[in-house]
C-alpha positions, 0 to 999 in steps of 0.5 A, a space after each residue: 330515629 331508631 335504635 340501629 341508627 341512633 345507637 348503634 344497635 350490633 353496630 355500636 363501634 361502627 363510624 356512622 352512628 347519628 348520636 355520634 355526629 348529631 346531637 340527640 335529644 330523645 332515643 325512640 327504641 325499637 327497629 323500627 319503633 312502633 307508632 306509639 313509641 314515636 308520638 310519646 317521643 314527640 310529646 316528651 319533645 314538646 314538653 322539653 321545648 316548653 320547659 326550656 323556653 319558659 312556655 306554659 303547656 296545656 294538653 288535651 285528654 280523653 276520658 272513657 267517654 270519649 269527652 276532652 278535658 283540658 289538662 296542666 302540663 305538670 311540669 309547670 304551675 300558674 295560670 293559662 287561658 286561650 282559645 281551642 276549636 273556638 271555644 276559650 278556656 281558662 285554667 289554673 294550676 299549681 304542682 302542690 294543690 
């Protein structure tokens, strides 16, 4: 999780750094990392999982007024629909529209 734990930091050639023992998908910079860096890593991990599994992911983004908008994952294209907070939604998206 932290730079010193997964990449070694000052202890790069020490025997107990995580990435030499366990495969690491995403490195989070900072020792300790900021909350924003951890949340960004979680989002990247979810996107990577969706791509690997072929799952269409939808994301909620809030504008300056606090209104929520459904946006499509830009790595995917096609149609998606579902239920969010009791509200049904449907969205068509394409990378090259």
